[in-house]
Jmol script that loads the backbone (N, CA, C; Angstrom):
load data "model"
ATOM      1  N   MET A   1     134.262  99.339  85.896  1.00  0.00           N
ATOM      2  CA  MET A   1     134.255  97.839  86.684  1.00  0.00           C
ATOM      3  C   MET A   1     135.474  98.014  87.157  1.00  0.00           C
ATOM      4  N   THR A   2     135.651  97.950  88.427  1.00  0.00           N
ATOM      5  CA  THR A   2     136.972  97.116  88.945  1.00  0.00           C
ATOM      6  C   THR A   2     136.627  95.735  89.852  1.00  0.00           C
ATOM      7  N   GLY A   3     137.972  95.314  90.138  1.00  0.00           N
ATOM      8  CA  GLY A   3     138.263  93.636  90.814  1.00  0.00           C
ATOM      9  C   GLY A   3     137.513  92.955  90.458  1.00  0.00           C
ATOM     10  N   ARG A   4     137.707  91.449  90.931  1.00  0.00           N
ATOM     11  CA  ARG A   4     137.674  90.720  90.719  1.00  0.00           C
ATOM     12  C   ARG A   4     135.667  90.211  90.829  1.00  0.00           C
ATOM     13  N   PRO A   5     135.461  89.591  89.660  1.00  0.00           N
ATOM     14  CA  PRO A   5     133.693  89.519  89.402  1.00  0.00           C
ATOM     15  C   PRO A   5     133.453  88.758  90.820  1.00  0.00           C
ATOM     16  N   TRP A   6     132.188  88.818  91.374  1.00  0.00           N
ATOM     17  CA  TRP A   6     131.531  88.404  92.696  1.00  0.00           C
ATOM     18  C   TRP A   6     130.537  86.790  91.679  1.00  0.00           C
ATOM     19  N   THR A   7     130.729  85.913  92.462  1.00  0.00           N
ATOM     20  CA  THR A   7     129.360  85.252  92.202  1.00  0.00           C
ATOM     21  C   THR A   7     128.044  84.977  93.151  1.00  0.00           C
ATOM     22  N   VAL A   8     127.170  85.055  92.346  1.00  0.00           N
ATOM     23  CA  VAL A   8     125.468  85.295  92.982  1.00  0.00           C
ATOM     24  C   VAL A   8     125.818  84.895  94.839  1.00  0.00           C
ATOM     25  N   ASP A   9     126.373  84.185  94.780  1.00  0.00           N
ATOM     26  CA  ASP A   9     126.305  83.830  96.666  1.00  0.00           C
ATOM     27  C   ASP A   9     127.014  84.364  97.210  1.00  0.00           C
ATOM     28  N   GLU A  10     128.191  85.530  96.628  1.00  0.00           N
ATOM     29  CA  GLU A  10     128.881  85.862  97.432  1.00  0.00           C
ATOM     30  C   GLU A  10     128.006  87.756  97.473  1.00  0.00           C
ATOM     31  N   ALA A  11     127.730  87.819  95.767  1.00  0.00           N
ATOM     32  CA  ALA A  11     126.725  89.090  95.983  1.00  0.00           C
ATOM     33  C   ALA A  11     125.561  89.064  97.167  1.00  0.00           C
ATOM     34  N   ALA A  12     125.224  88.045  97.136  1.00  0.00           N
ATOM     35  CA  ALA A  12     123.676  88.186  97.881  1.00  0.00           C
ATOM     36  C   ALA A  12     124.225  87.953  99.479  1.00  0.00           C
ATOM     37  N   GLU A  13     125.244  87.655  99.892  1.00  0.00           N
ATOM     38  CA  GLU A  13     126.000  87.743 101.360  1.00  0.00           C
ATOM     39  C   GLU A  13     126.165  88.910 101.505  1.00  0.00           C
ATOM     40  N   TRP A  14     126.777  89.490 100.379  1.00  0.00           N
ATOM     41  CA  TRP A  14     127.302  91.383 100.527  1.00  0.00           C
ATOM     42  C   TRP A  14     125.683  91.953 100.431  1.00  0.00           C
ATOM     43  N   LEU A  15     124.976  91.609 100.161  1.00  0.00           N
ATOM     44  CA  LEU A  15     123.790  92.593  99.970  1.00  0.00           C
ATOM     45  C   LEU A  15     122.885  92.284 100.750  1.00  0.00           C
ATOM     46  N   GLY A  16     123.310  90.827 101.887  1.00  0.00           N
ATOM     47  CA  GLY A  16     122.305  90.216 102.987  1.00  0.00           C
ATOM     48  C   GLY A  16     120.770  89.901 102.213  1.00  0.00           C
ATOM     49  N   ARG A  17     120.982  89.635 101.150  1.00  0.00           N
ATOM     50  CA  ARG A  17     120.012  89.011 100.458  1.00  0.00           C
ATOM     51  C   ARG A  17     119.783  87.183 100.250  1.00  0.00           C
ATOM     52  N   SER A  18     118.875  87.057  99.768  1.00  0.00           N
ATOM     53  CA  SER A  18     118.751  85.445  99.041  1.00  0.00           C
ATOM     54  C   SER A  18     119.292  85.330  97.611  1.00  0.00           C
ATOM     55  N   ARG A  19     120.083  84.254  97.650  1.00  0.00           N
ATOM     56  CA  ARG A  19     120.665  83.784  96.676  1.00  0.00           C
ATOM     57  C   ARG A  19     119.488  83.630  95.385  1.00  0.00           C
ATOM     58  N   TRP A  20     118.171  83.204  96.068  1.00  0.00           N
ATOM     59  CA  TRP A  20     117.137  83.020  94.834  1.00  0.00           C
ATOM     60  C   TRP A  20     116.733  84.669  94.374  1.00  0.00           C
ATOM     61  N   SER A  21     117.069  85.609  95.236  1.00  0.00           N
ATOM     62  CA  SER A  21     116.341  87.011  95.316  1.00  0.00           C
ATOM     63  C   SER A  21     117.305  87.316  93.876  1.00  0.00           C
ATOM     64  N   ILE A  22     118.633  87.173  94.188  1.00  0.00           N
ATOM     65  CA  ILE A  22     119.526  87.919  92.841  1.00  0.00           C
ATOM     66  C   ILE A  22     118.722  87.280  91.999  1.00  0.00           C
ATOM     67  N   TYR A  23     118.886  85.781  91.352  1.00  0.00           N
ATOM     68  CA  TYR A  23     118.542  85.535  90.546  1.00  0.00           C
ATOM     69  C   TYR A  23     117.309  86.020  90.150  1.00  0.00           C
ATOM     70  N   GLU A  24     116.608  86.181  90.494  1.00  0.00           N
ATOM     71  CA  GLU A  24     114.863  87.164  90.313  1.00  0.00           C
ATOM     72  C   GLU A  24     115.528  88.286  89.760  1.00  0.00           C
ATOM     73  N   ASP A  25     115.911  88.923  90.509  1.00  0.00           N
ATOM     74  CA  ASP A  25     116.732  90.480  89.609  1.00  0.00           C
ATOM     75  C   ASP A  25     117.836  90.425  88.786  1.00  0.00           C
ATOM     76  N   VAL A  26     118.443  89.374  88.450  1.00  0.00           N
ATOM     77  CA  VAL A  26     119.469  88.765  87.188  1.00  0.00           C
ATOM     78  C   VAL A  26     118.543  88.860  86.086  1.00  0.00           C
ATOM     79  N   ARG A  27     117.549  87.963  86.178  1.00  0.00           N
ATOM     80  CA  ARG A  27     116.732  87.478  85.599  1.00  0.00           C
ATOM     81  C   ARG A  27     115.666  88.769  84.824  1.00  0.00           C
ATOM     82  N   THR A  28     115.286  89.768  86.250  1.00  0.00           N
ATOM     83  CA  THR A  28     114.580  90.604  85.740  1.00  0.00           C
ATOM     84  C   THR A  28     115.657  92.550  85.175  1.00  0.00           C
ATOM     85  N   CYS A  29     116.535  91.768  85.065  1.00  0.00           N
ATOM     86  CA  CYS A  29     117.196  93.519  85.214  1.00  0.00           C
ATOM     87  C   CYS A  29     117.234  94.524  85.891  1.00  0.00           C
ATOM     88  N   ARG A  30     116.656  94.006  87.054  1.00  0.00           N
ATOM     89  CA  ARG A  30     117.164  94.964  88.212  1.00  0.00           C
ATOM     90  C   ARG A  30     118.010  95.267  88.739  1.00  0.00           C
ATOM     91  N   VAL A  31     119.276  94.780  88.688  1.00  0.00           N
ATOM     92  CA  VAL A  31     120.432  94.462  89.146  1.00  0.00           C
ATOM     93  C   VAL A  31     121.900  93.883  88.004  1.00  0.00           C
ATOM     94  N   PRO A  32     123.063  95.102  88.520  1.00  0.00           N
ATOM     95  CA  PRO A  32     123.512  95.057  87.597  1.00  0.00           C
ATOM     96  C   PRO A  32     124.686  93.649  87.453  1.00  0.00           C
ATOM     97  N   HIS A  33     125.124  93.144  86.219  1.00  0.00           N
ATOM     98  CA  HIS A  33     125.313  92.322  86.431  1.00  0.00           C
ATOM     99  C   HIS A  33     125.641  91.911  84.864  1.00  0.00           C
ATOM    100  N   ARG A  34     126.723  90.325  84.120  1.00  0.00           N
ATOM    101  CA  ARG A  34     127.010  90.199  83.236  1.00  0.00           C
ATOM    102  C   ARG A  34     126.570  88.643  83.586  1.00  0.00           C
ATOM    103  N   LYS A  35     125.990  88.366  82.241  1.00  0.00           N
ATOM    104  CA  LYS A  35     125.173  87.061  82.083  1.00  0.00           C
ATOM    105  C   LYS A  35     125.966  86.617  80.702  1.00  0.00           C
ATOM    106  N   ARG A  36     126.542  85.847  80.274  1.00  0.00           N
ATOM    107  CA  ARG A  36     126.962  84.611  79.413  1.00  0.00           C
ATOM    108  C   ARG A  36     126.458  83.246  79.486  1.00  0.00           C
ATOM    109  N   GLY A  37     125.688  82.872  78.914  1.00  0.00           N
ATOM    110  CA  GLY A  37     125.666  81.818  79.247  1.00  0.00           C
ATOM    111  C   GLY A  37     124.413  81.236  80.152  1.00  0.00           C
ATOM    112  N   ARG A  38     124.791  80.192  81.123  1.00  0.00           N
ATOM    113  CA  ARG A  38     124.730  80.316  82.675  1.00  0.00           C
ATOM    114  C   ARG A  38     125.508  80.757  83.506  1.00  0.00           C
ATOM    115  N   MET A  39     126.861  81.271  82.873  1.00  0.00           N
ATOM    116  CA  MET A  39     127.299  82.364  84.557  1.00  0.00           C
ATOM    117  C   MET A  39     126.950  83.664  84.390  1.00  0.00           C
ATOM    118  N   ILE A  40     126.981  83.872  85.696  1.00  0.00           N
ATOM    119  CA  ILE A  40     126.217  85.488  85.887  1.00  0.00           C
ATOM    120  C   ILE A  40     127.303  85.736  87.276  1.00  0.00           C
ATOM    121  N   ARG A  41     127.990  86.915  86.904  1.00  0.00           N
ATOM    122  CA  ARG A  41     128.903  87.617  87.654  1.00  0.00           C
ATOM    123  C   ARG A  41     128.574  89.077  87.594  1.00  0.00           C
ATOM    124  N   LEU A  42     128.852  89.474  88.880  1.00  0.00           N
ATOM    125  CA  LEU A  42     128.571  90.873  89.761  1.00  0.00           C
ATOM    126  C   LEU A  42     129.644  91.206  90.060  1.00  0.00           C
ATOM    127  N   PHE A  43     130.048  93.139  90.398  1.00  0.00           N
ATOM    128  CA  PHE A  43     130.822  93.556  90.466  1.00  0.00           C
ATOM    129  C   PHE A  43     130.169  94.527  91.483  1.00  0.00           C
ATOM    130  N   GLU A  44     131.726  94.613  92.174  1.00  0.00           N
ATOM    131  CA  GLU A  44     131.285  95.533  93.863  1.00  0.00           C
ATOM    132  C   GLU A  44     131.488  96.914  93.424  1.00  0.00           C
ATOM    133  N   ASP A  45     131.881  97.653  92.890  1.00  0.00           N
ATOM    134  CA  ASP A  45     131.520  98.844  92.545  1.00  0.00           C
ATOM    135  C   ASP A  45     130.063  99.113  91.816  1.00  0.00           C
ATOM    136  N   GLU A  46     129.548  98.375  90.195  1.00  0.00           N
ATOM    137  CA  GLU A  46     128.457  98.840  89.992  1.00  0.00           C
ATOM    138  C   GLU A  46     127.515  98.438  91.146  1.00  0.00           C
ATOM    139  N   LEU A  47     127.335  97.373  92.010  1.00  0.00           N
ATOM    140  CA  LEU A  47     126.491  97.017  92.637  1.00  0.00           C
ATOM    141  C   LEU A  47     126.540  98.639  93.876  1.00  0.00           C
ATOM    142  N   ARG A  48     127.446  98.814  94.444  1.00  0.00           N
ATOM    143  CA  ARG A  48     127.320 100.129  95.184  1.00  0.00           C
ATOM    144  C   ARG A  48     126.938 101.350  94.528  1.00  0.00           C
ATOM    145  N   ALA A  49     127.694 101.740  92.989  1.00  0.00           N
ATOM    146  CA  ALA A  49     126.495 102.512  92.579  1.00  0.00           C
ATOM    147  C   ALA A  49     124.760 102.311  92.292  1.00  0.00           C
ATOM    148  N   TRP A  50     124.870 101.076  92.025  1.00  0.00           N
ATOM    149  CA  TRP A  50     123.344 101.045  92.232  1.00  0.00           C
ATOM    150  C   TRP A  50     122.642 101.192  93.108  1.00  0.00           C
ATOM    151  N   LEU A  51     123.164 100.892  94.268  1.00  0.00           N
ATOM    152  CA  LEU A  51     122.874 101.104  95.897  1.00  0.00           C
ATOM    153  C   LEU A  51     122.132 102.640  96.179  1.00  0.00           C
ATOM    154  N   ASP A  52     123.487 103.566  95.551  1.00  0.00           N
ATOM    155  CA  ASP A  52     123.503 104.668  95.406  1.00  0.00           C
ATOM    156  C   ASP A  52     122.750 105.662  94.542  1.00  0.00           C
ATOM    157  N   GLY A  53     121.450 104.533  93.562  1.00  0.00           N
ATOM    158  CA  GLY A  53     120.825 105.080  93.254  1.00  0.00           C
ATOM    159  C   GLY A  53     120.660 105.406  91.470  1.00  0.00           C
ATOM    160  N   CYS A  54     121.960 105.051  90.840  1.00  0.00           N
ATOM    161  CA  CYS A  54     122.361 104.910  89.224  1.00  0.00           C
ATOM    162  C   CYS A  54     120.915 104.066  88.881  1.00  0.00           C
ATOM    163  N   GLU A  55     120.722 104.751  87.544  1.00  0.00           N
ATOM    164  CA  GLU A  55     120.037 103.996  86.631  1.00  0.00           C
ATOM    165  C   GLU A  55     120.628 103.173  86.163  1.00  0.00           C
ATOM    166  N   LEU A  56     120.409 102.166  85.727  1.00  0.00           N
ATOM    167  CA  LEU A  56     121.073 100.818  84.972  1.00  0.00           C
ATOM    168  C   LEU A  56     120.163 100.876  83.546  1.00  0.00           C
ATOM    169  N   GLU A  57     121.766 100.079  83.106  1.00  0.00           N
ATOM    170  CA  GLU A  57     121.356 100.437  81.115  1.00  0.00           C
ATOM    171  C   GLU A  57     121.615  98.352  81.346  1.00  0.00           C
ATOM    172  N   VAL A  58     120.651  98.669  80.165  1.00  0.00           N
ATOM    173  CA  VAL A  58     120.227  97.356  79.924  1.00  0.00           C
ATOM    174  C   VAL A  58     121.034  96.765  78.247  1.00  0.00           C
ATOM    175  N   ARG A  59     121.840  95.812  78.017  1.00  0.00           N
ATOM    176  CA  ARG A  59     122.455  96.254  76.224  1.00  0.00           C
ATOM    177  C   ARG A  59     122.912  94.171  76.923  1.00  0.00           C
ATOM    178  N   ASP A  60     121.704  93.689  75.263  1.00  0.00           N
ATOM    179  CA  ASP A  60     122.002  93.056  74.719  1.00  0.00           C
ATOM    180  C   ASP A  60     123.430  92.683  74.344  1.00  0.00           C
ATOM    181  N   LEU A  61     123.963  91.394  74.249  1.00  0.00           N
ATOM    182  CA  LEU A  61     125.050  90.688  73.708  1.00  0.00           C
ATOM    183  C   LEU A  61     124.589  90.160  72.236  1.00  0.00           C
ATOM    184  N   ALA A  62     125.207  90.090  70.946  1.00  0.00           N
ATOM    185  CA  ALA A  62     125.226  89.327  70.045  1.00  0.00           C
ATOM    186  C   ALA A  62     125.201  88.016  69.984  1.00  0.00           C
ATOM    187  N   ASP A  63     126.215  87.376  71.096  1.00  0.00           N
ATOM    188  CA  ASP A  63     126.084  85.534  71.676  1.00  0.00           C
ATOM    189  C   ASP A  63     125.201  85.411  72.432  1.00  0.00           C
ATOM    190  N   GLY A  64     124.361  86.019  72.876  1.00  0.00           N
ATOM    191  CA  GLY A  64     122.963  86.005  73.649  1.00  0.00           C
ATOM    192  C   GLY A  64     123.603  86.225  75.190  1.00  0.00           C
ATOM    193  N   GLY A  65     124.701  86.853  75.275  1.00  0.00           N
ATOM    194  CA  GLY A  65     124.772  87.411  76.840  1.00  0.00           C
ATOM    195  C   GLY A  65     124.259  88.990  77.054  1.00  0.00           C
ATOM    196  N   ARG A  66     124.267  88.779  78.298  1.00  0.00           N
ATOM    197  CA  ARG A  66     123.848  90.267  78.678  1.00  0.00           C
ATOM    198  C   ARG A  66     124.769  91.598  79.616  1.00  0.00           C
ATOM    199  N   VAL A  67     124.736  92.293  79.568  1.00  0.00           N
ATOM    200  CA  VAL A  67     125.286  93.599  80.653  1.00  0.00           C
ATOM    201  C   VAL A  67     124.005  93.900  81.122  1.00  0.00           C
ATOM    202  N   VAL A  68     124.405  94.550  82.079  1.00  0.00           N
ATOM    203  CA  VAL A  68     123.364  95.565  82.760  1.00  0.00           C
ATOM    204  C   VAL A  68     124.159  96.256  83.748  1.00  0.00           C
ATOM    205  N   ARG A  69     124.756  97.757  83.226  1.00  0.00           N
ATOM    206  CA  ARG A  69     125.113  98.418  83.990  1.00  0.00           C
ATOM    207  C   ARG A  69     124.482  99.689  84.948  1.00  0.00           C
ATOM    208  N   PRO A  70     125.496 100.478  85.770  1.00  0.00           N
ATOM    209  CA  PRO A  70     124.999 101.628  86.245  1.00  0.00           C
ATOM    210  C   PRO A  70     125.574 102.920  84.788  1.00  0.00           C
ATOM    211  N   VAL A  71     124.843 103.555  84.793  1.00  0.00           N
ATOM    212  CA  VAL A  71     124.476 104.785  83.904  1.00  0.00           C
ATOM    213  C   VAL A  71     125.401 105.605  84.778  1.00  0.00           C
ATOM    214  N   ALA A  72     126.384 106.245  84.362  1.00  0.00           N
ATOM    215  CA  ALA A  72     127.113 106.995  84.972  1.00  0.00           C
ATOM    216  C   ALA A  72     126.821 108.268  84.773  1.00  0.00           C
TER     217      ALA A  72
END
end "model"
wireframe off; spacefill off
backbone 0.3
color backbone group
């Protein structure tokens, strides 16, 4: 994970999708992201890996957050 995190709006624009489709993908763990409370962040390098076909690993955090990232 490198670079600054993107908001849902930034990721949606980059992916050419609606922000609501990104929210649905986050809710169902179909896109790499970091979630703490209501804050959702996505990273370009993880999105690129996901687009290239990497499988996703889902890890729930003790504080209720979640990390979904590509498996290397």
